[in-house]
N, C-alpha and C positions, 0 to 999 in steps of 0.2 A: 647734784638736782635733786634729788629721790629724797636728801629726806625736808628738802623743805621741800616739797611737794607732801611729803606726812607732816609735817607742822601744815602746813595749807590746810589740809583736808579737815586733823582735825581739830581746828578753828572754827571751821561752820560748821563740822557738825555739832559743834558744840552748842555753835548759836542758831543752827536752825534746832535742835531738837527742844532748847530752851522757852518754845517762842510752846509749848505744847501747857504748858501753865492759863496762856491767855480764855478769858472762860467764852463762853461762846452764847450770841446774839440771838434774841427773834423774827432782824429781819436780814431775812436772805436778797444782797442784792445781784446782779447780773448785767456788767455792762453789756449797753448795747446804743445803735446807734436808730435812729426813728425815720424814718422813710416813705414815702410817695408807695401806697401798691403796686403793683407793675403787673398786670398778666406773663406766666410762665409759662410756653411751649414745650409739654414732656422733660421737666427739668428733671436729672438725678442728685443726689448729694456726690457719685463721683467725681475722679481727677477731671472727664469731659465733657462737656455739659451741650446734649442734644439739640438748647433754644440756639447756642451763637451761631452769632450770622461770620466765626470766619472761625480760623480752628483757633481755641485755646485750652491751655493746659496747666491742670493744677496740680503742686503736692500739698495734701494738710500735714500736721506736725507730725502722724500719726506715720504717714509714707514714709517720711522725709527722715525718722526714728530708722525705719526700716531698710532704709539704703545704708547707717551707717554713717549719716555725710555730716561734719560737723562746719564744711564749706557750702554757703549756694552751689557753687560752683559744681562740687560733689555733687549734687543732686537734681542738678538742671545738664548732665549726659544723658539722664534718665528719658528726656525730652525728644520727641519724638521734631526732629529736620534740624536739633541743635548741634554743632560741634566747640567742644568750650577749645581752645589754642592753657598748653601748659606747657611753662614754659621748667622745667626741673619737678616738676611734685612741692615737698612742702614750702617750698619761702617762698619757690617761683609765680613768678604774676602768671593770672589767669583768666583770660578773659573768652567770649561769646560771637558766636557767629549763629547764621540763620538763615536757613534757604540760601547757607552762597552769603549773603550779605556781611561784610562787613561791622569789625563792632559797633562801630561808630549810629551804628546803622538803630542800635536798639537803646533806651530812653527806660534808664534801670531807677523805677521809683520803690520806694520808702516809707508806707504808709502815704502811696495816691502820692509825697512831692517826692518830685526829682533832685535823683546826682547827681550831680555832674563831674566834669573834670576839662576845659577850654582848653589846657595844654595838647591836651595829648587824644582826648574826647571817646576813651575808652575810662573805663569801671573794674576796677582790679576786684572779680566779681572773690577771690581769695580770703580778702580778706570781713567777706557779710558771714560774719557765721551766722548759725541755724541756734543756738539758742535763744531761746525765746521767741522763735519767729511761730505763725501759728499761720502760716499756706507762703507756698509758692503759685508764681502765675505768669506764663508768659500768655502771651495776647499777637498774634501772625496778622495786622492790619489792619478792621476798625473791629475798635471795641463795643459791646451793647452798653454801653454805661454811657451814661451821655452827662452823669455830676464827678466832670475828671479835668481836670487844668487840659490843656489848650496844646501845649509842648507834647501831653501823651498822644493825643489824640494824632497830628504829625508826623507823629514816629511812624519807622516801619513795620518795629516790632516792638511790645514793652514786653517788660518786666516787671512786676508789681509785688515786693515783699509786707507781708504786712507782719508788725506782730504781736502773739500773744495779748490780749483784753484781759483783764485782774479778773474771777471767778469767786466767788467768798460766796464758801455756804455755812452759813452760821459766828466764822468769825471775821473779827474788820480788820484781820491779817492776815496773810497767805501768802506761802514761803515758795522754794523752789532753789533748787540747787544741785547740781551735778560733775560732777570727782571723774574724770578719765586720766586713764596713767596709758601710753605704748612705748611700739619700737620706736627705737630711733631718738629716744628719750625726748620722747613727743608726752607734754602733761598739762592739760589745765583740768580749770580750777572756776565755778560759774556761779552765781549766785542773784537773787531776784529775790524783793521784797515787796510786794504791795499793801497797801492800805486804805480800810475806808474809813476816808472824810467826815461823809456823814453817807448821807442817803440818797447825794449826785456826786459828789463831787469822790476820786480817789487820784490814790497816789503809786508808782508804781518807781523805787530802786533797784539798775540788776549791773553788777559789775562780772566780768571776766578777764582772765589770765592765761595765757597763752604762751605756753616756748616748748619747742627744739631747737635739737642738735642739728639732725637734722642729717645724719653723716650716714644712710643705705649706702649696700653694698654693687657694685656694680660692675658688666665686665670691661676694659680696656678694652679693644683690639688693636695690634699694630706687626698687620702685613700679614702672616700667617700665623701669631703668637698670639694671645692673650690674655691678660693678666687679670684677677677681681682684684682694685679698689674700692674704697669709702669714697661716695660725695662729699665737693669741700666744698665750704662756705654758703651752705646750705641752710642752718641756721637760723631762728625765727625767734624775737617777741615780740607779743602781743601782751596789750592792755588798752582793756570800752570798758566807757563804763555812761550809763541812759537815764536819765530822769526824767518822768513822764506825770505831767499833769492832766485827770481829762475830767469829761460832768459831760451828767445826760438830763433832756431839758430844762435845762439851764433859761433865765429870760433873754438868752445869748442862744441857746440851743446846743446844742454839740458842740465841746470842745477841748481839744488835744493842744496840750503842748506838750513842745520836747526839747529835751538839753541829753545831746549826744557828744563823747573823750574818745577819740583812740588816739595810744598812740605807739608807734611801731618803731624796729631795728631789726634789722636782716640782713645778712649774707648774699649775693648774686648767685649762683649758680652759674658757672660758663660754660661753654661751648669744649667736650671735655676733646675736642678735633684737636683744636689748637692751643687747650691750654686750663689742662687740668682743674690749675691752682688759679686762685683768682685775689685779687682783695678789696675789692668793690663790694659797696657795704652804701644803704641806702635809711634813711632817718624818713617819717613819717610824720609830725605830729597834726591830727585833722578835729576840729569841731564845727558842729552849729546850732543852734536854738532856730526852733522851725514848728509854727503855728495850723490849725486849723478850726474854721466855725462851719459846722454846716446846721444851720436856720427853715424851720417851715414859718414860710413865710402866711401861706394861708394852704387851706385844704388841696391845689394845683398846684401851686411855688412852691419851690428850694431853691434858697441860695450859701452856695458855700464860697470859702477866704480863706486861704493857703496863705503864709508868707511863708521864707528861710534866711539867715543870711550864717553863710557857710565859710570856716576862714582854713584855708588847706597851709602849714609849710613842709617840703620836701627838700632834702639834701640828698645828692649824687658822691661821693667819693670814691677815688680811682686812689693808690697811690705808686700801683706800675706802668708810665703812662710814657710816653719815644714823648713830651716832650722837651722847653728847657726847663720847664718847674718837675717835671718827673711825677707829679701831679693832678690828675683834676680833680680838685669843688666844685657845684654847683648846687645853690641854691634856688630857691624858687617861690613866691609866696601865693598864692588867687586867692580871691575876693570875689565869693557874691551875693548878691544880695534877688531875691528871688517876689516876690510877688502874686497871687495866685487870684481870679473873681472868674466864679460863676454860677447864670441864672437857668433852673430848668423850671420850666410854666410845662402841665398838665393842660393842653387845648381839651382835649375830649379825655374821657375813663382809656381811650388806646392811642391814641395817637401826642406820640410830647416835641419836646423842643428846647435846645438852650444853645446857651454862647459865652462863651467865656472867652477870657483875655488876659490874656499874660504879659509880662515884663521885667524883665531883672537885667544887669549891672554888671561886666567879669572885671576883673580887673589884673594882671600877673608884673609881678616884679622879677627882676631873673636875670642871671648873664646867660651870654651867646646868643641875644636876640638881635634885630635889624631894628628895633626900637627902644626905646628906655621904657618903658610903660605900656605894653596891648590894654586897649581896653575894648569894648563891646558896649552895647545897647542892645538887647535884641527884646523884638515884637512877636507874639504867636497870637494867632483869631486861632477859632473853629466856632462855627457854628450848625449845628445838629439839630435831625428833625425824626424821628425815628415813630415806629407804627406798630405798634405789639399787637393781633390780636389774636383769635384762639388757634390759627392754621398759619399764619405769618409773620414775619418782624422784621423789618426792611428800618434801618440806619445808612441815611445820607446828609452829605453836608460839601462845603467845605474848606480846608484850614487856610494860611493863612501868616506867611516867617519876613519877618522883614529886621534887618538888621543894621548900623551903622560905621563900620569899623570897613565892612566892603556893602558892592551896592552888590542885595538883595533882596528884592520885592517879592514874595510872588504867590498867587493863589494857587492849589488847590485840593481834589475834585474828591471826591467819596462816596461808593455805594455799597452794601452789602446785604444780602438779605436770607431767613430761613423760612425754608418754605415747611409745615407739615404735613407732607403727600400725604401721605398711608397710617391715619389715625389708630386704626385697627394695628396695626402689625409696626407702629412705634418704629416712624421710615421718617427719617427729614432731608432734604437738599438742601447743603447751601450755593453763595456764588458770592463772589469779590468782587473789585475793581477798588485800585488806589494809588495815587504814589507820591511820593514820599522823599523831602527834600535830606543828604547830610553838607553840613555846614564842614564847613574847612575850619580847622584848630590851629590854636595860636600861633600851634611849632608848623602844619602844614604852609603858613602867612610866613610868619618870622621869624624863624629859625635862619639864624646866618648863614649862608653858601646855602642853604638847601628850602630854606621860604621864597617864598612865592604870591606878595601881595595884590594878581590878578585871574586869583584861580578865583573858578565857577563852583556851583553845586554837585559833587553827586545827582543825581537823579534818579529813581525810583521807579520804574510801573510794576505793580504789582499785581497778579491776576491768581484766581483762587475761584477753585470748585469741589468742595465735595457731599458725602453720602456721611448720617449717625446713622444706627436702627439701636435703639435700643430697647428691654424688655425688659419685665419686673415678673415674679412669680412669687408668693407668698414669700417668705422671706429671700430669694434670691433677686439679683440684679444682674444684668448682662447688655454690655455695648459693645459692638464692632463700629467703626471709624474709617474714612478710604478719603483724603484730602489729592485733586492733583493740581502744581502751582508752574507759577513760569512769571517768572523774573527777567526787568531788565533794567541793565542800568546803563544809561551813559553817562558820558563825562566825569568819568571815574576819575578819583586824586590815585596817584604812585608818582613813582618815584625813578626819575628813569636821567639816564648821564648826559650834563649841561654839553661844556666847554673843550670838557676833557671829562673820560675812564674816572678819573680818578676826585669831578664837580659834580654833584646831582645834584639834581631842581627838580623841584614839584610841580606835577602838571597837570591839566585838566585831557587824558587825550585814550582813556581805558572805556573799554566796551563789552560791558561782560552779559551772560543769560546763562540764567540758573530756570531747570526745568527740573517735573520729578514728581514723586512721586510720596503721601505715608500714609502706613496699612497700622492700624492697632485692636487692639481690645482690651476691655478691663470687668473681670468677673466679684462678683461680691456675695457672698453668700456664709451663711450665720441656721447656726442650729443648737438650741439651750443655750452654754455657754462656747460654744465650740465659734468659730469664725475663719473663711479663709477670705481671699485675698490677692488674686493676682492679675496685677497689667504686661501686657507685652507693646514692646513699637518694634515696627521695621519701617528706614526711610531708603529711598534710592531721590539720587539724582547730581545730576547734570551740568555739573557747573564751569562752563568753554567762555576761551578769551577772545570776544568778537571786534577786537582795533583793525588790526591789520590783514585782509585774503593773505596778503605777501610777507605778518609774518612767519618767525619760527612756530611763536605758540597757539600761530590761530588754531583754533576748538582742539586748545590742547584745556586741558581739567585744573581749572583755577586751584593752587598751593592750599592745603590744607584739605582741602574738603576732599573727603570720603565717598564714591560710589553709593556704598553699605551703610550701614547702619543700622543696627535694632539693640533693647534693653528686653532683659525681664525684669518682674516684683515678683515674688509669691514668699507671702505671710499668713502662717494660719496659729492661730491662740486659740488659748481658749479664758478663762473665767484670769486667773494668774500669771500666766506660764506661756510665750508667743518666742518666736525665733521663726528666724529670713534668709531665703538665699538670694541674691542677684544678681544679670548677671549682664553687662555692657559689652558688643563687640561692633568691630569694624571696618570697612574692608579696606584694601589696598590703597592708598594715598602719596601723592606727590613733593615734596617740599621745593619747588620750584614749579617758575608757571612755564616752564620748557619739562616735557615731561617725559624725562629721557630715562631714562634705566638706572643712571647712575643717582637718581633723584628719589626715584624707589620707595616709599617706605611700606612692609609689610602691616598684612593683616593684624590682628589682634586676637582679643578675649583677656575683658577677667570677670572675675566670679568673689564675691563677696558673702559672709554669711553674721549673721547673727542672732542671739537666746538668751531671753532676761526675763527674771522671775520677780513678780510683783509679793507684798507681803505687810501688811499693819502693821500700827506699831500703838495701839493706844489713835489715835489722831492725823497718824503720821503714815503717809504710802510712802517705800523706802522700793526702787526696782534695781537690782543688782545686775548689773551684763557685761557679754566677752564676745568682742566683736573679731573678724577674722579678715582683712582686705589682702584684697591679691591668693584668694586660696591659693593658688596653683602656680605663686610664687614666677605672674609670667612677667620676663623681658621685654620691655618695650620704647616709645619714644613719641612722644606725640608732637615734639618739636623736634625736627635730628638736631643730632648729638646733647639731648637734653634727654638725658636716663630721665626713667622713672621711674617712683622705689615697689623694691618687689615683696612681697610676703609680708604683712605685718599682722600684729598681735595689741590688744588693744581691749582694756574692761575697764569699767565704771562704775558707779551710783548711782544714781536721783533720788532727791528723795525728796514728798509734799507733801507741807503743811497746809 
């Protein structure tokens, strides 16, 4: 593998440096999106927005680099209220839970366009690379932005991954490349080329290759005996290509068209308690074409139209199965067509309204389903009004969801407000109420022996109230926030035993309540060429089962939901050299809905360190990086019997032209 990596590194380096001969041009373009001006209340450039009507957190590309995150899931664990469920580290599935809500309650979008998985309802965040990502933003409840598709408005939580836009500083071309190599045979090579086609049009082409053997050591307990062994079947190989065409200020408005192709194969690390060696493997081939047009029709009105077609082919193979064939070989094909139109109109300088209508059509082909080819047409509507004054921002409206394969036709209201209570002291208070629904997936409804077609959607009622204190003094910005939340989920979809203990069925019997608070602070200061950035957060969460007062799990904490969690990121940087240290800590939690001591997962803490240096060669900027992940070699599990990697080292270089 090292030889292969050296070849790729050498070819990439030559390719990048060859563009130093490109002649500079006089016209310096920066592609930006035109938008209707809007009053912002006490806003800053930090990850927490003081004028947001609900709690929202964001990371720009600089902070993402400071954490050493290669995948979006690595960065999200530093957000307040977020729990990442990780099935075994390098090659395992990674899903998100926010404030005690399941992964299906979080809508994941790429450049504002929804990512979907109708089969499971879960997006594997470990497959979304941070390369060429400009920012990550997580919103709990209602968003300030009225110009977004209806399906994002209807979700309990939204996660938007924004790609980097090309910036040209005199050349027609902009090139960014990255090479990294680390522990356990982990290597990656990434290249992005941007081309200014004209004053209005530009294109980007990026490619990524990632490979890891994933054979990290862990300790296997066998009674009083322990043995250090290596993780098996945790290898992964991924290739991704992305091409985009974008334009500003054309006759049609601002246009972005993107094509994406992702191919991967990987082993599935198994539960080490039952079988440390497994033959399970998966193959995934994803592709989509998406586009959006945003047009300012008049000085007061804006139209946004987005469309997407996605195709996913997945295969699961297990050659060690106790059945008549001795093998399980499942293949699935998902397809979805999606179209959304959003119109926003500024009624006055401070009052605006928007109407959004979405339609999507999804199909699934595969074995092990009770019907041959599940299909779903889903309609989403969002009707919103926003008042943005000098001291008050309020967003209110209703969301509508309709589906054809099951009887769902529901209207859900929401309201959220932010008040700039003490302008001189920089204090904002905010409160929100929202109802969101989680639609049953194809697996919930149609998977043989488990699915049930009469399932109702989960209904989540979300309540939140909080405060933000922000101060600016010369070159220093400081922010302190605190939010209290209360989530009430009824008709929870869960698997329970059916006619026998061996035959389980999906049913609407659950009722859970999650309450708690999120506290955090951010500090940004600079002096001449030196800057310091600090962010810290702490979350307390009591997520309880309220299904049956006579049940054994009543008032028990939900599985894999710690009561206490927190993180710290500290970055120091001068003109050319920087370093960061980050820490994430989690309190104890349980791997089962019954909080018996045999299911207790111990608390853990993981620390990472990164250092880098930038230097210039002609028209190029070269960055050298060194990183240590899990500095103190903490041994822990996020999911029981799926050990995480210990200490890891990583070196790399970024080249920008």
